[in-house]
Every structure is written in C-alpha cells, then in structure tokens.
N, C-alpha and C positions, 0 to 999 in steps of 0.2 A: 569322745564327743562326735556325733554324726552331724555333718554339715547339712543344713536344710537345702533341699533341692532348689527351692526358689525363695527369694527374699520374703515372700508373703508368709512364710512359716516362722519368720524370725521375730523373737520377742526380746527386747533389751530393757534391763533395769538400769536406769541412769540416776546418779545423784546430782543434786544442784542446790544452790541457795539463792535467796531472793535479794541479797545485799548488793551485788555488783553485776559485772558483765557476764558472769557465768549463767545467770538466769536467761539473758537474751541468747547466749550461745546454745544452751540446752534446748530451749524451745524452738529456735530456728532450726537446729539440727533435728529435733524430733519431727518438725513439720517437713523438713527436707527428706528425712528417711521414710516418712509416711508415703511420700510419692513413689517410693520403691517397695511399698508393701510392708514396711517394718513397723511393728507396734512398740511403743515406748511407754514404760511406766517411770515417772519421775518421782524419786524419793527426795523430799525437800528437808534440808537441815537448816538450823538457825531460825530466824524470825519467820513467822507465817507470811505467806505471800499476800500482797494487797489485792483488793478486788480487781483492779485492772490487770495485775499480773496473773491472777487466776483466769481472767478472760483470755489472756494470751495463750495460756495452756489449752484452753478449750479450742481456740482457733487452730492451734498446732496439732490437735488430736491426741494430746498426751494425757495419760491418766495420772493424776497427782495423788501422792501419799504424803501428807504432812506429818513428819515424824516427831517434831519437837526436840530432836537430838541437837547437841551443840556443834558448832563449827570447830574444826581443828585449830584454827588460828585465834579463837576467842575462848576456848575451854580453859578453865583455870588449872586443870591438872591432866596429865596424860591418861590417867585411868578413865576419864570421861570420854576421851577420844577412842580408847580401846573398846569401851563398852558400846560406843556408837558403831564402831566397826563390826562388832559381833551382832548388833541389832540389825544392821543392813544385811548381814549374812542370814539372819533368821528370816528377814523379809524375803530374801531370795528363795529360801526354802519353801516359803508359803506360796509365792507366785510363780516359781519355777521358770525363770527366764532362760534363754539360750546363752546369754552373755551379759556381763555387767560392765557398764561404762562409768567409771568413777571420775567425777570432776574434782574430787578431793582425794588425791592418791594416798594420803595418810590412812584412809579408811581400809586400805588393803593390808595394813600392817598386822592386824590381829584377827581378821575375819577369815573363816574357812568357807569359801563360797561354793566349791564343787563345780563351778563352770568357769570358763575363761574370763579374765579381767583385763579390760583395756582402760588405762589411766591417762587422763589428759593433764599435761603439765601447763596449767594456766599461769601460775605464779607460786611462789613459796617464800617463807620468811627468810630463808638463807640468802637467796638471790636478791630479795628486796633489801635486806640489810646491807649487803655489799654495795648495791647501787645507791642507796640513800644515805647510809651512815658510814659504812666501812669499818674495818677492824674486827676484833673478836666478837663473836655472837654473845648476847646476853644470856643468862642462865635459862630463862623461860623459852628462848628461841632454840636452845641446844636440843632439848627433848623433842620439840616439835620437828626440828630438822631430822632427828633420828627416826621418828615415825614416818616421815616422808621418804627417807632413804629406804626403810624397810618396805614401804608400800611400793616404791619403784622396783625393788628387787623381786617382789611377789608378783607384780602384774605381768601378764603375758605380752603386752605391748604398750609402749608409751607413745603419746602423741604430743606435739608441740606446735604452736601457731606460727612460728617463724624460725628460720635457721639460726638467727641470733640467739633466741631463747633456748633452742635445742642445745646449742653449744654451751651456753651459760649453765644450763641444767646438768649437762654431762660433766662439766668441770667441777661444779659444786658437789656433785654426788659420786664422782669417780665412776661414771657409767662406762661400761665396756663398749657400748654402742649408742650413738646419738638417738634420741627419740625421733620417730617418724614425723616429718613436717607435713602437716595439713593445715593450710592457712584458713583462718576464720572467714566466715561470710556473714552477711547481715541482710535481712529482707529490707527493701527500701521502705522508709517510713512516710514518704511524702510524694505528692504528685509532681509531675515534671514542671507544671506551670509556676513561674516565679511570681511572687507577690512583691510589688514595688515597696521599698522601705528606705528610710534614711539609714545610712551605714552605722553599724554597731558591731561590737565584739561579742562572741558567744563562746562559752566553754561549758562542759558537762562532765559529770563523773562523781566519784566519791571524794568530795572536796576535803573531807577530814583526813584523808590518807596523805601522809607526808610524801609518799612516792609520786602523787599527782602534782605536788608542788604548787598548789593553788595560792600559797602565800606570795609567790613571785607574780602571778597574774593580778592579785589584789594590789600589790605595789605598782605594777604596770598601769593599772587602772587610774591610779592617782596622777599619772603623767600624761594621760590621753585627753584629747579634746572630744572624744566620742564615748558613749556609754559602754560599759562592760557588764554583761548579764551572765550569771553563773547558775547553772541548774545542777542540783544534787544536794545531798545532806551535808550539813556542817558538823554533825556529830555521828560517830560510828558506833557499832555494837561492841567495840573494844574500849569504849570510853574516850577515844581520841576525839579532839575537838579543835576547830579553828574558827576565827572570826573573819567576817567580810567588812573591811573598813572603807574601801573605795568602790569595789564592785557591788552590783546589786544582786543579792542572793535570792534565788527563786524557790529554793527548797527542792525536794524531790518532785519530779514531774513524770507523768505517764509518757509513754512513747508518742501518743497522739499530741500531747502538749509540746513535747520537744520538736516534733515535726512542724508544728505551727511556727516555731521560731526559725527552724532551718529553712523553711520554704522562702523566708525573706532573705536568704543568702547572706548572712552576716559573715564577717571575718572570724573564722574559727581558730582559737588559740589553745594549744596545749604545751605547757612548759614542764611536762612530766620528767622526773629523774629516773623513773622505773616504769616501763610499760611493755609487757611481753607481746602485746598486739595493739590494742586501742580501738575498741568497737565504736566509741563516740566519734573518733576521728573518721572512721569509715562512714558512719551515718552522715556526717557533715560533708564528706566528699561526694557521697551519692546525691546529695542535694545541690551540688555545684558550688559549695562554699570555698572561698580561698582559704588555704591552710597556712598557719604560722605555727611551726612545731619546734620543739626542743631538738637540738642536734645530738640525738642519741642513736646508737646502732640500729635499734628496732625500727625507728621511724625512717632512717636512711634506707634500710632494706625495703620497706614498703612503699615509701613516698618520694624517694629521690627523683628529682626532675619534675615533680608536680606539687611542691610546697616550698615555702621559705623556711629556712632553718636558722635558729637563734640559740645562743648560749642560755640554757635554762636557769643559770644563776645570775644572769645579767638582765634585769627587767628593763633597763634603759635601751638595750639592743632590741628587745622584743617590742617596746613601745615605738621605737623608730621604724621598725618594719611595718607595724600596724598603721602608723601615721602615713607612711609612704603609700600604702595600699588605699587608705581612706581618701587620699588626695588624688588618686589615679584610678578612676572607675574602670578604664580599659584594662589596666594591669590586673586589677582585682578580678574582673570577669574572665580574663585569660587564664589566670591561676585557678579559678574555680572550674573552668572547663577541663583543664589538665587534671585536676583532682577527680572530677567525675569520670573522665576517661580511664584513669588508673583504677578507680573503684570497680570498674566493670570486671576486673580480674578476680575480685574477692566476693564471690557469690555464694549464696546458700547451696546452690546446686553443686558447685565445685567442691565445697566443704563436705557436703553429704556424700558425694561419690567417693571422695578420699577416705572418709571415715568408714563408709560401708566396705570399701576394699580392704581396709585394715581389719574390720570384723571378719570378713571372709577369710583373710589370711590366717587369722588366729584360729578360727573354727576349723580350718583345714590343717592346722598344725604346722603351717609354714610361716616364714618371716621374709621380709624384703632383704635383699642383699645389701642395699644401701638405704640408710634412713632418709636420704634426700630424694630417692627416686619417686616417692609419693607426693612430693611437694606440689601444691597447686601453683601454677605460674602466676 
C-alpha cells in the first residue's frame, strides 16, 4: 500500500448506522477529516437515515450509500452478518478507497477488503452484558461476540473513545495490545446565548437500551418537584421497549430540536450502567448544562471534577442531587461552567487529528508503541 503524499488523495470508506451515537460520530468525523482534504463515503447499515440525518451528511460532505444491510447486533443469524461483511467488501472493490473505517468491527470477520481496516470499538454485546447483566453470555450473544473477536483480530488498528473502554475491550477479547485511545468529539449544537427558563431535567439517548438505565431516571422523575424531559426512542430495532411513567417522553428529536432544549441549560442527567463515551453528555456540557451522572468509570474518566456523580441504581440519590441543584442556581451555574470548560477538550478537531494519525500510521505500515500515546487530552 502506497501512502498518499497528501491527505487530499485519501479516500475512506466508513460504515455507520442511524440508530445511535455512531451516526453523529461518523458524520462529525467525516466533516473533520474533510478539513484535512479527506473524502469519506459512508455505507449505512440498518434503518434508512431520516431526512434530517441525510441533511447532516450533506453538511459534513460525506457521500452516503444506503445498503439496507442488517446491523450485527440485530441480525437474527450470524450468516446475515457474514454476508453484510462480504457486501461491504464488494462495495470497497467498486469504489476503491485507500482505507476502510468500520464502526461495526464484526464486519471485518468475513470480508476480504484488500486495503487496511481501522475498526472503532464503540460498544459490543459482550462488554454491554457484563456491565448491565453480568454472568454468562446468552446464546445469541456468544456468536455475535465471536464475530467481533474475529473482526478485532483482522483489523489493522483498533480505536476506542476512552481508556476505560479500551481496557474493558482488551480484557473481554484477550487483546495483546490495547486499542488506541482517540476520544470522541462533537460539533457544538447550539449558540452560546442562554435562553432563560424555569429549571428542568433533560436526558437524551436510546431510552429503550437497558444500558442507558432510563428506568432509573423515570423513577427519579416521580420524586422530583421539577419536570423531567426525555428525548429519544422508547422502542429499539431489536424489539426492546420501555415506558415513561413519570418523565415526559419527547420521542426522537433532530439535533436542532435537542439544541433548543439544551440552550435553556437544564440539569442533564444520565444514570447509564454502560457508556463507552456518551455523546449526549458532551452535547449537554458544551451547552453549559450542569451534569448529574452515574458513578461509572467512563464518566469518572471524562467528567471527574465537572459533574455530580450518583449511584445509578439509587434513584433517590439522583433525585436528591437534582433537587439540591434546582434549589441553588449559583451551584447549578458553576457546575455548568465546569462542564463547558471540560468539554473544550473533546473537540471534533482533536478527534479528527487523532483518527487521521491512526490512518497514516496504518497506511505507512507502522503502529504506535503504546495505545495510550494517541489519546486526546
């Protein structure tokens, strides 16, 4: 493989899905890489992107290819994932990229790509299960885990968004080397100007996902004197479903709609049991929202000193923390300023430079001596 003399000659085929944070990651990264002259084709698996998501791709300058292929974590049988892997390989043969960036590493298990593969470790069913359930994996998680394991072994380089998740991934899959840590970034969704508002709680994400632990937020809402608004779907593509009994469910919102809520600087709450990074938290921090987060290693790594931490399984503790902030505007504002300051470290520019350095390393046939050397501060 000849390394392009300049980034302007680099073409990347990247996979993504429109279900969760991978979509924002992929398009923010595509936009960030574009500033370095990199052209990105995004192959979309799973549900077709909505109109606003397609508009995001246009702004990022990414070329979309909607494949209709199944997601590895929703496919009913491993043969479907293997065929998806081969289909992405055929697409690569057609468009001839210099490098493939898989946001679903299982797709590397059976594809013969002919160019280097960088795989991003965003999440997986094995680490999810250990964080949320614990114990032996169920049968349909075993074959999914094996495909991810094979994908990790095939990839030229692995990326992870936090040291915490890099270590969890290495332990779960017996990796000889930790994935390279390149922390996620997010383009700011809102203007700096604050819109005066009565205090309220806001949360956002895949509410149906047990790992997000929305049930605890919903129970917390029943204890609070202020409203709790929750953005995100209550039903997932894997048939998982949850009800909102006390919180007000807003459904899936566009980035612009979420920005309208965040501009009012609510108290942002996440009681996640499993969160390899947490882009919704970063969005809230960029807006200057006070953060109340579950006391899990990932959030401690990213937000220690700029958030309040609570036991994710104790909704009364979360409710008490929220009520204290609601009754103390100065404390809420100070915590919001601390969150915004910390968020300045997690930029699209830093993420793009870290990923581009990984690309260059792979294309040059070299690897970093330490997986932590490339971590964004």
